[in-house]
N, C-alpha and C positions, 0 to 999 in steps of 0.2 A: 504494499499500500504506500502511496505517496505520504510524505511527512510534512509537518508544520512545527513551528516553534511556540513553546510556552515557557517564557523566561529562559533559563539555562537548559531546558529539556527539548529534545527532538521527539515528537510524538507522532503516532499515526494520524493521518488527516481526519479520520473518523475515530472517535473513542467509544467506549462502552459505558453507558450509564447503567449502574447495577441496581438501582433502587427497586425495580419491579421484580427482582429475584427474591425479595423479602416482604414487600408490602406495597400498598397504594392503589394497585389496579385490580382489586379483588384478591381471592386466594392466590398466594404465590405458587410457582411450580414446585414440584418435588425436588428434593436435594439432588437426586440423580440428574434430572433435567437441567437444574440450575448449573450443575457442574459441566454438563454437556455444552451449555451456552458459553461458559467461561473458557473451557479448554478448546472448544471450537473457535473461539475468538482468537486465541493465540495462533492457531493454525491459519486463520483467515487474515492475519497480519495486524490485528489490533495490538497496540503497545501502550494505550492509555486507558486506565480503568478508574472509574469514579464511584466512590462509595461515601458513606457518612455514618457518624455515630448514631444518628436518629433512625436510620433505615432498619426497621425491625428491632429497634432498641438494642443494637449490638449484633444481631443475627447476621446482617449483611457483611459487616467487617470480618466476622469469624469465617463466614463462608468464603469470601474473597481471599482472605489471608491463607486459609488452609488449602484451598484449591490451587492458588497461583504461587504457592511457596516455591515450587521447583523452578519457576520462571522469574523470580524476583529481580535478577540482574538484567532481565530483558524488557521490563515494563516500567512505566512511570505510574506511580500509585498516588491517587488523590483521595483525600477524605475531608470531613468537615466537622466543625465544632460550633457550639453556641445555641443548640436547640434541644439539648438533652440534659437531664439531671439524673444520671444513672438509669433507673428503671422507668422513668417517666419522660414525657415530652414537655420540655420547659425551656422557654427562651431565657438564656442567661449569658450575657456577654462579659461578665466580670473577669478581670485577669486571672483571678485564682481559679475560677471554674474552667476557663479555657485551658489553662495548663493542666489541670486535673483530667479533663476530658482527653487531652492529648496522650497522657500516660495510659489512660484506659484504652484508648484506640490502639496505641502501639502494642499493648498486651493482647488485645483481640486479634489484631492483624498478624501478630507474631513477627514483627519487624523491629529493627532498631531505629528506623527513621521513616517518615512519610514524605514523599517527594514534594507534593503540593498540598497545602493545608488551608482550607477556606474557612472564613467566618460565614457560617451558613445563613444566618440572618443578623442584621444589625439590631441589637437590643438598645433602643433609644434611651433607656435609663442610664446607659454607660456611654460616655463620649467615644466616638469611633477611634479617636487617637489612643485611648486607653486600651481598647480591645486589640488594636493593631500593634500597639506597644508590647502587649503580652505575646503576641505571635512573633514579634521580632526577637523577643527573648528566647523563644523556642528555636528560631533559626540560629541564634548565637550558641545555643546549647547543643546544636547538631541533631535535634529531635525532628525538625522539619527542614525541607530544602528551600521552599519558596512559599509565599503567602498569596492567597486568593481571597476574593470577596464574592458573595452570592446575593443576588437580588438587591443591589444597591444602585443608586443613581449617580449621575456624573459628578454632582457636587460632593457627595460622600466619597467617591473614589479619589477626587483631588485631595481631600483632607487626609485620607489614608495614605496616599502616595507621599505626602509631605513628612510622614513619620518613617516609612520604610518602603522600598520599592515593592509594588504589587505586580505579580506575574500574570494573574488572570482574573478576569471578572466573569462570573457565570450568571446567566439569567435565561428566561425563555425567549426563544427566537425561532420563528418558522414563517412560512408564507402567511399564516393567519394570525400571527402575533408579531406586530411590527414596532412595539414600544421602544426597543433599543435604537431605533432610527431617529427618535426624538433628540437624544443628546449623548447617550452613553457610548454608542459606537464611535462617535467623533472623539470623545474623551480618550477612549482606549487607543485609537490611532495616534493621537497627539502624545500620549504618555508612554507608548510602546508596551501596552498591556494587551495580552491575548484575550480574545472573547470566546468563551465556551458556551455553546448554545445547547440548553437542555430542552426537552420536549420538541425536537426539531421536526417531528412529523405530526404536530398538533394534537398531542395526547392520544395518538393513534387514529384520529379522525380522518386526516387526509391520506392515511394509508388504507382506509376502508375498513378498519377493524374496530371502530367505535361509533358506528352509525345508528345503533339501536340501544339506547340507554336501558331499556327494559331487560337487556341481557347482561348488564353489569353485575358482577358478583358482589357478595357482602364485603363491605369495607372499601369499595371503589370510590375514591374521592372525586371522581368526575361527576358523581351524582349531585354534587353541590356546586357545579360550575354552570353558570347561566347559559353558555353556548350549547349545552346539551339538552335544552328544555324548550318546549313551547314554540312560539313563532320563531325564535332565534334558531332552533334546531331545523325547522322547516326551511328557513332561508339558507342555512349552511349545507343542508343536504342537496339543495340545487347546485351549490358551488362544487360539492364533492363530485357530482355526476360530470360536470364539465371539466373538473380537474383530472378526473380519471381518464377522460377522453384525451386530454392534453398529454398525459403521460404516455398514452398509446402512440400519439404522434411523435413523441420524443424517443420512442423505442426503449422505454424503461418502465418500472413499476411506479405507482404513485409515491410510495415511500422513498424510492430512489430519486424521484424528481424533487422532492422536498430537500433531500440531503445535497444533491448536486447543485440546486439553486443556492444554498448556503455557501458551498465551497466556491461557487462562482462570484459571490458577493464580495468577498474580501479575503486575502490570505491570512489575516489575523484570526479568522473564525475557525473554530474546531467544534463540530457538532458531536453530541454524545447521545445518540438514540439508545433507548433501553428496550429490552424485550426479554420475555421468559421463554421464547421459542427459538430453538437452534436454527431453523430455516430462515426466520426473519433476521437473525443476527447475520447470517451469511449474505442475505439479500442486501442488508444495509451496507456491509463492507464493500460490495460490488459497486455501490454508488460512487465510490471514489474514482472509478474509471469512466463514469458517465460524462460525456461532453455535451453541453447544451448550446444550441445555435442562438444567435441574437433574436431570431423570430420566436423561438420557444420561450426565451427569457422575457421578451416583451409581452407575449400573450399571457404568461403566468402573472406578471406584475399587474396587468390590466384586469385579470380575472379575480385574483385573491389578494386583497389588500385591506387596509383598515376601514375603508369606506364600504366594502362589500361583505365583510364578515359581520355577522350579527351577534350581539351580546358581549359584555365585558369578559375578560379572561378569568377573573376571580369574583366570588361573592364579596360584598363589602367587608365582612370580618377578615377574610383572607387577604384582601387587597390592603387592609390597614396594617398587616404584619410585614409588608415589604416597603422598600424605600425607592422603588423604581418610579420613573416618570410615567405619566399616563396622558393619553390624548385628551384634549378638552371635550366636554360633553357636547 
């Protein structure tokens, strides 16, 4: 697979988001299937793996660490802190808690350092300078290699960068979620920060795997997302039909069209699609070889954009937990 840069690291152009191997989109796959996804990803050329302390409350880090241990020297390992308090989900950006979480993550992963360590969410009760300062102490101690931020806006990124170099900023970006285009992508380009795009196939919607919310399993947090309900869903389903046809014209699958679009947007972007299906993992990896014509890119931009997609990406309570810019109503 082609590679891109995140700070001092060279990573596969497409990384693997590991969250869905433990929670969030209904019941997770069996351990055997999850391991097939992870080991198959190594064979497919992935070298960038993204986990977090909060994913399955430690389950995901243990799974990733145990499965990929034989390949530790071949991969760039990312994890996150700031959203867990041991056995509960709890936003806490205090320096003491972040350092404690790092030690816990190192133990679960079975490693002596984490290559890229993100602040998962900014806890506004704690100045971003204090949280990033704690992560800088972890860099100095050799426990992490580089610092990342997740779901923050351009102004917060600049404040953090003044404390310590930030290697990557991670937030949602796909044809149907364009919020990074407001300000944060420009800030990343200016500051030399890589942009890691999670949910790059629109929570599975633009891949055709999430068009019927009645089939979502227990615990699937898409049930609380406005785009999957009512009139918004009806509007978005019409977009999906046209998007699927466009992928056919491009000679790829809809998921590959999303990923190839992101790779064409800017070399600082590294998408990290997640899946619990080994076949989908391989399909996503193949998107790194998809080349899109100017005609296809233009038609995609006209078809799926902030004006044509219906519904906000988060419910109001979820939106309140992130620091990212939003389009005006």
